[in-house]
C-alpha positions as CSV (number, residue, x, y, z in Angstrom):
1,X,261.9,9.2,2.0
2,X,262.6,7.2,-1.2
3,X,266.1,6.9,-2.4
4,X,265.9,8.8,-5.7
5,X,268.8,8.9,-8.2
6,X,269.6,10.6,-11.5
7,X,268.6,7.3,-13.2
8,X,265.2,7.2,-11.4
9,X,264.5,10.8,-12.5
10,X,265.5,10.1,-16.1
11,X,263.4,6.9,-16.2
12,X,260.3,8.7,-14.9
13,X,260.8,11.4,-17.5
14,X,261.1,8.7,-20.2
15,X,257.8,7.1,-19.0
16,X,256.0,10.5,-19.0
17,X,257.0,11.0,-22.7
18,X,256.0,7.5,-23.6
19,X,259.4,5.8,-23.8
20,X,260.7,2.7,-22.0
21,X,262.9,3.0,-19.0
22,X,266.6,2.2,-19.3
23,X,269.2,0.6,-17.0
24,X,272.1,3.0,-17.9
25,X,271.9,6.6,-18.9
26,X,274.8,6.4,-21.3
27,X,273.0,3.6,-23.3
28,X,270.5,6.1,-24.7
29,X,271.0,9.5,-26.4
30,X,267.5,10.5,-25.2
31,X,268.4,9.6,-21.6
32,X,271.7,11.6,-21.9
33,X,269.7,14.6,-23.1
34,X,267.2,14.2,-20.2
35,X,270.0,13.8,-17.7
36,X,271.6,17.0,-18.9
37,X,268.3,18.8,-18.7
38,X,267.8,17.6,-15.1
39,X,271.2,19.1,-14.2
40,X,270.1,22.4,-15.7
41,X,266.5,22.5,-14.3
42,X,267.0,21.2,-10.8
43,X,268.7,24.5,-9.7
44,X,266.0,26.5,-11.4
45,X,263.2,24.6,-9.5
46,X,265.2,24.9,-6.2
47,X,265.0,28.7,-6.5
48,X,261.3,28.7,-7.0
49,X,260.5,28.7,-3.3
50,X,262.0,27.9,0.1
51,X,262.1,24.1,-0.1
52,X,262.5,22.7,3.5
53,X,264.9,20.0,2.4
54,X,267.2,22.6,0.7
55,X,267.7,25.0,3.6
56,X,271.1,25.3,5.2
57,X,272.3,27.3,8.2
58,X,275.7,29.1,8.3
59,X,277.4,30.9,11.0
60,X,280.5,32.8,9.9
61,X,282.9,34.6,12.3
62,X,285.7,35.0,9.7
63,X,285.3,38.2,7.6
64,X,287.7,38.7,4.7
65,X,290.7,40.9,5.4
66,X,289.7,43.3,2.6
67,X,286.5,45.4,2.9
68,X,284.6,45.4,-0.4
69,X,281.9,47.9,0.4
70,X,282.2,51.3,2.0
71,X,278.7,51.0,3.4
72,X,279.5,47.8,5.5
73,X,282.3,47.0,7.9
74,X,282.7,43.3,7.0
75,X,282.7,41.1,3.9
76,X,282.2,37.4,4.1
77,X,282.6,34.7,1.4
78,X,279.3,33.1,0.3
79,X,279.3,29.2,0.5
80,X,279.9,27.5,-2.8
81,X,276.4,25.9,-2.7
82,X,274.6,29.2,-2.0
83,X,271.4,29.7,-4.1
84,X,269.5,32.5,-2.4
85,X,268.9,34.0,1.1
86,X,266.2,32.4,3.2
87,X,266.5,34.2,6.6
88,X,269.0,36.5,8.1
89,X,269.8,35.4,11.6
90,X,271.4,38.5,13.2
91,X,268.2,39.7,14.9
92,X,270.0,41.6,17.6
93,X,271.1,44.4,15.3
94,X,269.8,47.9,16.0
95,X,268.8,49.4,12.6
96,X,268.0,53.0,13.5
97,X,267.6,53.8,9.8
98,X,264.4,52.1,8.5
99,X,266.0,51.9,5.0
100,X,269.2,50.2,6.2
101,X,269.7,46.7,5.1
102,X,271.4,44.2,7.4
103,X,273.4,42.8,4.5
104,X,274.2,43.3,0.8
105,X,275.2,40.4,-1.5
106,X,277.6,41.3,-4.3
107,X,280.1,39.3,-6.3
108,X,279.8,36.2,-4.2
109,X,280.2,38.1,-0.9
110,X,277.9,39.1,1.9
111,X,278.7,42.6,3.2
112,X,277.4,43.3,6.7
113,X,278.1,45.4,9.8
114,X,277.7,42.3,11.9
115,X,280.4,40.0,13.2
116,X,279.6,37.1,13.3
117,X,276.9,36.6,10.7
118,X,274.3,33.9,11.0
119,X,271.9,33.0,8.2
120,X,269.8,30.4,6.5
121,X,270.0,29.9,2.8
122,X,268.6,27.8,0.0
123,X,271.2,25.7,-1.8
124,X,271.5,25.8,-5.5
125,X,271.9,22.1,-6.0
126,X,271.1,18.9,-4.0
127,X,271.7,15.2,-4.5
128,X,268.6,13.4,-5.9
129,X,268.4,11.2,-2.8
130,X,267.7,14.3,-0.7
131,X,264.6,15.3,-2.7
132,X,261.1,15.2,-1.2
133,X,258.6,12.9,-3.0
134,X,256.5,15.8,-4.2
135,X,259.5,17.9,-5.4
136,X,260.8,14.8,-7.2
137,X,257.4,14.5,-9.0
138,X,257.5,18.2,-9.9
139,X,261.1,17.9,-11.2
140,X,260.2,14.9,-13.4
141,X,257.2,16.8,-14.9
142,X,259.2,20.0,-15.3
143,X,261.9,18.1,-17.2
144,X,259.4,16.1,-19.2
145,X,257.6,19.2,-20.4
146,X,261.0,20.8,-21.3
147,X,262.3,17.9,-23.4
148,X,259.0,16.6,-24.7
149,X,258.8,18.7,-27.9
150,X,262.4,17.9,-28.9
151,X,262.0,14.2,-28.3
152,X,258.4,13.5,-29.4
153,X,257.5,16.5,-31.7
154,X,254.1,16.3,-30.0
155,X,252.9,19.8,-29.1
156,X,249.8,18.4,-27.4
157,X,251.8,16.1,-25.1
158,X,254.2,19.0,-24.3
159,X,251.3,21.3,-23.3
160,X,249.7,18.5,-21.3
161,X,253.0,17.9,-19.4
162,X,253.4,21.6,-18.7
163,X,249.9,21.8,-17.2
164,X,250.6,18.7,-15.2
165,X,253.9,20.2,-14.0
166,X,252.2,23.5,-12.9
167,X,249.7,21.5,-10.9
168,X,252.3,19.2,-9.3
169,X,254.5,22.2,-8.5
170,X,251.6,24.0,-6.8
171,X,250.9,20.9,-4.7
172,X,254.5,20.5,-3.8
173,X,254.8,24.2,-2.7
174,X,251.6,23.9,-0.7
175,X,252.8,20.8,1.1
176,X,256.2,22.4,1.7
177,X,254.6,25.5,3.2
178,X,252.3,23.4,5.4
179,X,255.2,21.6,6.9
180,X,257.2,24.8,7.3
181,X,254.5,26.7,9.2
182,X,253.7,24.0,11.7
183,X,254.3,25.5,15.1
184,X,253.1,24.8,18.6
185,X,251.6,27.5,20.8
186,X,252.5,27.2,24.4
187,X,249.2,28.4,25.7
188,X,247.0,26.6,23.3
189,X,244.7,24.0,25.0
190,X,245.2,21.5,22.1
191,X,249.0,21.5,22.6
192,X,249.1,21.5,26.4
193,X,250.4,18.4,28.1
194,X,248.8,17.4,31.4
195,X,251.3,16.6,34.1
196,X,250.1,14.2,36.8
């Protein structure tokens, strides 16, 4: 994985809109605007799908002392970097009511009848150096398409960048999903190891 930074994202956006790269974000008002847009758009793009690099696991055995919902026995504090739920890990629950939900998220809390709770979630923000290459490219184009009209007043370029972004995002999502669904089947001839 390449070591991406806020500066590398800003420089790629500048190049996409036909501007020269810079060495310091604070040296350019355009770069400062782009950097602020990256901070705003990165969490938006992270919530688009279940990005593999943005998944975290949490196990919590410490419910809050106050119960916040009459329908659930326990309430737990959500992590500060929580974006959205990916997978609820308490699979041993017996839900006799088909309409019963294993958890309810309200006001920064997870309400559940389980103790402990285990779950995977998508974070709402990550450092640029954790981004995958294809996500980085999609983020650059997303930002470029968002700032293009304000910085260039060129509607045609803005539309072109938006189309490019949609294509790159689709490719990034497809690659992400391909990596996520890779599994091995224990009885598949192609996966079997021969012991001698």
